[in-house]
C-alpha positions as CSV (number, residue, x, y, z in Angstrom):
1,X,-25.8,-28.9,-16.1
2,X,-22.4,-26.7,-16.1
3,X,-20.1,-29.0,-17.1
4,X,-17.1,-26.6,-17.0
5,X,-13.2,-26.7,-16.0
6,X,-10.8,-23.7,-14.7
7,X,-7.6,-24.0,-14.2
8,X,-5.0,-22.1,-12.8
9,X,-1.3,-22.3,-13.5
10,X,1.7,-21.5,-11.9
11,X,4.5,-21.9,-14.6
12,X,8.4,-22.6,-14.6
13,X,11.2,-23.8,-15.8
14,X,11.1,-27.3,-14.6
15,X,7.6,-28.2,-13.7
16,X,3.9,-27.0,-13.4
17,X,1.5,-26.8,-10.5
18,X,-1.4,-27.2,-11.7
19,X,-4.8,-26.3,-10.1
20,X,-8.1,-27.0,-11.3
21,X,-11.9,-26.4,-10.2
22,X,-15.3,-27.4,-11.2
23,X,-18.3,-24.6,-11.7
24,X,-19.1,-24.3,-7.6
25,X,-15.9,-23.3,-7.3
26,X,-14.3,-26.0,-5.7
27,X,-11.4,-27.3,-6.1
28,X,-11.2,-31.0,-8.0
29,X,-7.6,-31.4,-8.5
30,X,-4.3,-30.4,-7.8
31,X,-1.5,-31.7,-9.6
32,X,2.3,-31.4,-11.0
33,X,3.4,-32.1,-14.2
34,X,6.8,-30.9,-15.9
35,X,7.3,-28.4,-18.4
36,X,7.2,-30.9,-21.6
37,X,5.0,-30.2,-24.4
38,X,4.0,-33.8,-24.3
39,X,2.8,-33.6,-20.6
40,X,1.6,-31.0,-20.3
41,X,-0.8,-32.1,-24.3
42,X,-1.1,-35.6,-22.0
43,X,-3.4,-33.1,-19.1
44,X,-4.9,-30.6,-20.3
45,X,-7.0,-33.9,-22.8
46,X,-7.2,-35.7,-19.3
47,X,-9.8,-32.9,-18.5
48,X,-13.4,-33.2,-18.7
49,X,-16.0,-30.7,-20.3
50,X,-14.8,-27.0,-21.6
51,X,-11.7,-26.7,-19.8
52,X,-11.0,-23.5,-19.4
53,X,-7.2,-21.9,-18.3
54,X,-5.2,-19.3,-16.7
55,X,-1.5,-18.4,-16.0
56,X,0.3,-15.3,-15.2
57,X,2.2,-13.2,-18.7
58,X,5.8,-14.3,-18.3
59,X,9.0,-15.6,-20.6
60,X,7.1,-19.5,-20.5
61,X,3.7,-17.7,-22.1
62,X,3.6,-17.7,-26.0
63,X,5.0,-20.9,-26.1
64,X,2.6,-22.5,-23.9
65,X,-0.5,-20.7,-25.6
66,X,0.7,-21.6,-28.9
67,X,1.3,-25.3,-27.0
68,X,-2.6,-25.7,-26.2
69,X,-4.6,-23.5,-27.8
70,X,-6.6,-26.3,-30.1
71,X,-6.9,-28.3,-27.1
72,X,-8.8,-26.2,-24.5
73,X,-12.5,-23.7,-24.7
74,X,-10.9,-20.4,-23.2
75,X,-6.7,-19.4,-22.5
76,X,-6.4,-16.1,-20.9
77,X,-2.7,-14.5,-20.6
78,X,-3.1,-12.5,-17.3
79,X,-0.9,-9.6,-16.0
80,X,0.6,-10.8,-12.9
81,X,0.6,-6.7,-11.8
82,X,-3.4,-6.9,-11.3
83,X,-3.3,-10.0,-9.7
84,X,-3.9,-8.2,-6.0
85,X,-5.5,-11.6,-4.9
86,X,-2.2,-13.8,-5.3
87,X,0.1,-10.9,-2.5
88,X,-2.0,-11.7,0.3
89,X,-1.8,-14.2,2.5
90,X,1.0,-16.6,1.9
91,X,2.7,-17.9,-0.7
92,X,3.2,-20.5,-2.7
93,X,3.4,-23.1,-6.0
94,X,0.0,-25.0,-5.1
95,X,-2.0,-21.4,-3.7
96,X,-1.0,-19.7,-6.5
97,X,-2.5,-22.2,-9.4
98,X,-5.8,-22.2,-7.0
99,X,-5.9,-18.4,-6.8
100,X,-5.3,-18.3,-10.5
101,X,-8.1,-20.4,-10.7
102,X,-10.4,-18.9,-8.0
103,X,-9.8,-15.4,-10.3
104,X,-10.6,-16.5,-13.9
105,X,-14.2,-18.8,-12.1
106,X,-15.0,-14.9,-11.8
107,X,-13.9,-13.3,-14.9
108,X,-11.4,-11.6,-13.1
109,X,-8.0,-11.6,-14.7
110,X,-7.7,-9.3,-16.3
111,X,-6.2,-11.1,-20.3
112,X,-2.7,-10.1,-22.3
113,X,-3.2,-9.8,-25.9
114,X,-0.8,-12.2,-27.3
115,X,-0.4,-10.9,-31.3
116,X,-1.4,-13.0,-34.7
117,X,0.4,-16.4,-34.8
118,X,0.9,-15.0,-38.7
119,X,2.9,-11.5,-37.7
120,X,5.3,-14.5,-35.2
121,X,7.8,-13.8,-37.0
122,X,8.0,-9.6,-37.2
123,X,7.3,-9.5,-33.7
124,X,10.3,-11.6,-33.3
125,X,12.2,-9.4,-35.7
126,X,11.1,-6.0,-34.4
127,X,11.6,-7.9,-30.6
128,X,16.1,-8.1,-31.7
129,X,16.1,-5.7,-33.6
130,X,14.6,-3.4,-30.1
131,X,16.9,-4.8,-27.5
132,X,19.9,-4.5,-30.3
133,X,19.1,-0.1,-30.3
134,X,19.0,-0.7,-26.7
135,X,22.2,-2.3,-26.8
136,X,23.9,0.2,-28.5
137,X,22.7,3.2,-26.4
138,X,23.9,1.7,-23.4
139,X,27.9,1.1,-24.7
140,X,27.9,4.4,-27.1
141,X,26.6,5.5,-23.1
142,X,29.5,4.2,-21.2
143,X,31.8,5.2,-23.5
144,X,30.9,9.3,-24.0
145,X,30.3,8.7,-19.8
146,X,34.4,7.5,-19.7
147,X,35.3,11.3,-21.4
148,X,32.5,13.3,-19.8
149,X,33.5,11.7,-16.0
150,X,37.4,13.8,-16.5
151,X,36.3,17.1,-18.0
152,X,36.9,15.9,-22.2
153,X,34.1,17.3,-24.2
154,X,32.9,15.0,-26.9
155,X,30.4,15.0,-29.7
156,X,29.2,12.0,-31.9
157,X,33.1,12.0,-33.2
158,X,34.1,9.6,-30.2
159,X,32.1,7.3,-31.7
160,X,33.8,7.6,-34.8
161,X,36.1,5.1,-36.1
162,X,38.8,7.5,-38.0
163,X,39.6,9.1,-34.8
164,X,39.6,6.7,-32.7
165,X,42.6,6.6,-32.3
166,X,43.0,10.3,-31.1
167,X,40.1,10.3,-28.8
168,X,42.2,6.8,-26.9
169,X,45.2,9.1,-26.4
170,X,43.1,11.4,-24.5
171,X,42.6,9.7,-21.5
172,X,46.1,9.4,-19.4
173,X,45.2,6.7,-17.6
174,X,46.5,3.2,-18.9
175,X,43.5,1.5,-16.8
176,X,41.0,3.9,-18.2
177,X,41.8,3.6,-21.0
178,X,41.6,-0.4,-21.2
179,X,38.3,0.0,-20.6
180,X,37.1,2.5,-23.4
181,X,38.3,0.1,-26.0
182,X,36.3,-3.2,-24.9
183,X,33.6,-0.6,-24.6
184,X,35.2,0.6,-28.8
185,X,35.1,-3.5,-29.6
186,X,31.9,-4.2,-28.3
187,X,30.8,-1.4,-30.4
188,X,31.9,-2.5,-33.3
189,X,30.2,-6.1,-32.3
190,X,26.8,-4.7,-32.0
191,X,26.2,-1.9,-35.2
192,X,26.8,-4.9,-37.9
193,X,24.1,-7.1,-36.0
194,X,22.0,-3.8,-35.1
195,X,22.0,-3.2,-39.1
196,X,21.6,-7.0,-40.0
197,X,18.3,-7.1,-37.6
198,X,17.2,-3.9,-39.3
199,X,17.4,-4.9,-43.4
200,X,15.3,-8.2,-41.6
201,X,12.6,-6.6,-40.6
202,X,12.1,-3.9,-43.4
203,X,11.9,-6.9,-45.7
204,X,9.6,-9.3,-43.3
205,X,7.8,-5.8,-42.8
206,X,6.6,-6.1,-46.4
207,X,4.6,-8.8,-46.6
208,X,1.6,-6.9,-44.2
209,X,-0.5,-5.0,-46.3
210,X,-0.5,-2.7,-43.0
211,X,2.4,-1.7,-43.3
212,X,2.5,-0.1,-47.0
213,X,-0.5,2.6,-46.0
214,X,1.6,3.6,-42.4
215,X,4.4,4.0,-44.3
216,X,2.4,6.4,-46.3
217,X,2.0,8.9,-42.9
218,X,4.5,11.5,-43.0
219,X,6.5,10.9,-39.6
220,X,6.3,7.3,-39.4
221,X,9.3,4.9,-41.7
222,X,9.9,1.8,-42.7
223,X,10.9,1.2,-39.4
224,X,8.3,2.5,-37.3
225,X,5.3,1.2,-39.0
226,X,6.8,-2.2,-38.7
227,X,7.4,-1.8,-35.0
228,X,3.9,-0.6,-35.1
229,X,2.4,-3.7,-36.9
230,X,4.8,-5.8,-35.0
231,X,3.6,-4.4,-31.5
232,X,-0.2,-4.0,-31.7
233,X,-0.5,-7.3,-35.3
234,X,-4.6,-6.6,-34.5
235,X,-6.0,-2.8,-35.2
236,X,-9.5,-3.7,-33.8
237,X,-8.1,-4.7,-30.5
238,X,-9.2,-0.6,-29.9
239,X,-12.5,0.5,-30.3
240,X,-11.5,4.2,-29.7
241,X,-8.8,6.3,-30.4
242,X,-8.6,6.8,-26.5
243,X,-7.6,2.6,-25.5
244,X,-5.3,2.7,-28.7
245,X,-3.9,6.4,-25.8
246,X,-3.4,4.3,-23.1
247,X,-2.1,1.6,-24.7
248,X,1.5,3.8,-25.9
249,X,1.2,6.2,-23.1
250,X,-0.2,9.3,-23.6
251,X,-3.8,8.8,-21.8
252,X,-4.6,11.4,-18.9
253,X,-5.0,10.0,-15.5
254,X,-7.0,11.5,-13.1
255,X,-7.5,11.4,-9.9
256,X,-11.2,12.9,-7.6
257,X,-13.2,12.5,-4.4
258,X,-16.6,13.7,-3.1
259,X,-17.7,13.9,-6.9
260,X,-21.4,14.2,-5.8
261,X,-23.4,16.7,-2.8
262,X,-26.7,17.6,-1.5
263,X,-28.0,20.5,-2.8
264,X,-31.7,21.2,-2.0
265,X,-32.6,17.7,-1.5
266,X,-31.1,17.3,-5.2
267,X,-27.9,15.5,-5.9
268,X,-25.6,17.5,-7.8
269,X,-22.0,17.1,-8.5
270,X,-19.6,19.0,-7.1
271,X,-17.3,21.9,-9.1
272,X,-14.2,21.4,-7.9
273,X,-11.6,21.1,-9.8
274,X,-10.3,17.5,-11.1
275,X,-6.6,16.2,-10.4
276,X,-4.9,15.4,-12.9
277,X,-1.8,13.1,-12.6
278,X,0.0,13.0,-15.3
279,X,0.2,10.3,-18.2
280,X,-0.8,6.5,-18.0
281,X,1.9,4.3,-16.3
282,X,0.8,0.6,-17.1
283,X,2.3,1.2,-21.4
284,X,3.9,-1.1,-24.2
285,X,7.0,0.9,-24.2
286,X,8.2,0.4,-28.0
287,X,5.0,2.3,-29.3
288,X,5.6,5.5,-27.4
289,X,8.8,6.0,-28.6
290,X,7.6,5.5,-32.0
291,X,5.1,8.2,-31.7
292,X,7.3,10.4,-29.7
293,X,9.9,10.3,-32.2
294,X,7.5,10.3,-35.2
295,X,6.2,13.8,-33.8
296,X,9.7,14.9,-32.5
297,X,10.1,14.4,-36.1
298,X,6.6,15.3,-37.6
299,X,6.7,18.8,-35.8
300,X,9.2,20.4,-38.6
301,X,8.1,20.0,-41.4
302,X,4.5,19.7,-44.2
303,X,1.6,19.2,-42.6
304,X,1.8,18.7,-38.8
305,X,4.0,22.1,-38.6
306,X,1.9,24.3,-39.0
307,X,-0.8,22.5,-36.0
308,X,2.6,22.2,-34.0
309,X,2.5,26.3,-34.6
310,X,-1.1,26.6,-34.5
311,X,-0.4,25.4,-30.4
312,X,3.1,26.9,-29.7
313,X,1.2,30.6,-31.1
314,X,-1.7,30.1,-28.5
315,X,0.8,29.5,-24.9
316,X,1.4,26.1,-25.8
317,X,3.9,24.7,-23.3
318,X,6.8,23.2,-26.7
319,X,6.5,20.1,-24.5
320,X,2.3,19.9,-24.3
321,X,2.6,20.7,-27.7
322,X,5.0,17.4,-28.7
323,X,2.9,15.3,-26.8
324,X,-0.8,16.5,-28.0
325,X,1.1,16.4,-31.7
326,X,1.6,11.9,-31.3
327,X,-1.0,11.9,-30.1
328,X,-2.3,13.2,-33.5
329,X,0.1,11.1,-35.1
330,X,-1.5,7.7,-33.1
331,X,-5.1,8.1,-33.8
332,X,-4.9,8.6,-37.7
333,X,-2.4,5.8,-38.0
334,X,-5.6,4.4,-36.3
335,X,-8.3,5.7,-38.1
336,X,-5.9,4.5,-41.7
337,X,-4.9,0.7,-40.4
338,X,-8.5,-0.4,-39.3
339,X,-10.0,1.9,-42.8
340,X,-7.4,0.1,-45.0
341,X,-7.5,3.6,-46.2
342,X,-4.2,5.9,-47.6
343,X,-3.2,9.1,-45.5
344,X,-4.9,12.1,-46.6
345,X,-3.3,15.0,-45.4
346,X,-6.2,17.3,-46.1
347,X,-8.0,15.7,-43.1
348,X,-5.3,16.1,-41.1
349,X,-7.5,19.8,-39.5
350,X,-11.3,19.1,-41.5
351,X,-13.2,20.1,-38.6
352,X,-16.4,19.5,-39.7
353,X,-19.9,21.6,-38.6
354,X,-21.6,18.0,-36.7
355,X,-18.2,17.7,-34.6
356,X,-18.7,21.7,-33.5
357,X,-21.3,20.6,-32.4
358,X,-20.6,17.4,-31.1
359,X,-18.2,19.5,-28.7
360,X,-21.2,22.1,-27.9
361,X,-23.2,19.6,-26.6
362,X,-20.6,17.9,-24.2
363,X,-19.7,21.7,-23.4
364,X,-23.1,22.5,-22.5
365,X,-23.7,18.4,-20.8
366,X,-20.7,18.9,-18.9
367,X,-21.7,23.1,-17.6
368,X,-25.0,21.4,-15.9
369,X,-23.8,18.7,-14.6
370,X,-21.7,20.9,-12.7
371,X,-24.7,23.2,-11.2
372,X,-23.5,26.0,-13.5
373,X,-25.8,28.5,-15.6
374,X,-25.4,28.2,-19.1
375,X,-26.8,32.5,-20.3
376,X,-28.6,32.3,-23.0
377,X,-30.3,35.2,-24.5
378,X,-32.7,36.5,-23.9
379,X,-34.0,37.8,-27.9
380,X,-37.7,36.3,-29.1
381,X,-36.6,35.0,-32.5
382,X,-39.8,35.3,-35.0
383,X,-40.2,31.7,-34.6
384,X,-40.2,32.0,-30.6
385,X,-43.2,34.3,-30.8
386,X,-45.8,32.9,-33.5
387,X,-44.9,29.8,-31.1
388,X,-46.1,32.0,-28.3
389,X,-49.4,34.0,-29.8
390,X,-50.7,30.2,-30.3
391,X,-50.6,29.7,-27.8
392,X,-52.3,32.5,-25.9
393,X,-54.7,32.6,-28.5
394,X,-57.7,30.7,-27.5
395,X,-58.6,27.5,-29.3
396,X,-62.1,27.2,-30.9
397,X,-64.1,24.8,-33.1
398,X,-66.0,25.0,-36.8
399,X,-69.0,23.2,-37.1
400,X,-70.0,23.3,-40.6
401,X,-74.5,23.1,-40.9
402,X,-74.9,20.9,-44.1
403,X,-78.6,22.8,-45.3
404,X,-76.8,26.0,-45.3
405,X,-73.8,25.3,-48.2
406,X,-71.0,27.2,-47.6
407,X,-72.6,29.0,-44.2
408,X,-70.1,26.9,-41.1
409,X,-70.0,28.6,-37.6
410,X,-67.5,28.8,-35.0
411,X,-67.7,28.3,-31.4
412,X,-65.7,28.5,-28.6
413,X,-64.0,25.9,-26.6
414,X,-64.6,27.2,-23.4
415,X,-68.7,27.7,-23.9
């Protein structure tokens, strides 16, 4: 008998609404519990059988995942953007919990990776550093907007404390000058905190061997390596580089319709062009920022500069060339991390014969699928001529007369 239980949790800061379904899809229990560790653990322990739990990604997800992971058979922290069933019909905490349990039982939830427990300190430091960098950038943009809005040209010198009095004197309105002084004070407070977070992040990242491997890749510095290890966690989450590209926001999205048609009673692929809709929108912002900055830095220096320049010379726009370079660096980082081998610049442009043959076979298959004619040479090679002559020559059988040594008689197969 299947004794699996599927639990959907609608989590809030004060309470959690839980719905428990059995293997047949029947709701066997609904409960409202307090959002406290002991209450949650006691509720999970009281459920018999193999317990599967699902709840949506949110501010409580990491805490709740670590709290109950040792008491259940399986946990799925799902992406709420993919739960379209919850958005249909009426909405309440009980309805949402029951729909989560139903989707969990059907296997229709898309899980969100929660990271390794050993990397949790590094991830917290990475998020802290990224938040302080964003705050610093926001304040600097507001300061520059004050001067730009009054037709006062400004550069990086406007943020320098030594020249601050000179820039404030250019603002004639007292209220505007007071606002600028407040923003300058915010900048002075955030910059030391950002520097402290940077040092703490680098110090914590040195405990991981993966950061040492990633730092060997040119254009990925200590902060970039620390952010990659903290956010990705485990490189084996991604089976191929294309899955990693989608996580970083470098996957190409295509749309097509009416892909097949009937020609002479046989199914053929429609040769119309596939429409490209740009890059995927569901990605990790920090990872895309890291690899884009790495591509901008690497485009002007060895060993990636020749690769970038070759694309520019072939007519590719600079934006597309930087995107291709960012995808290249991301693929290299994933391969180095998985293999735990140091980065070898000599392998960047190493296109082996096997790779070329694989690409050729892929192009031929694509041409056949689109019903295009593949032109082949009509010249007959020596091997083909020999095979043709063997096919045209009639088959013969040889019989040896045992009474006469060395004598034989050949009879044609058709006689």
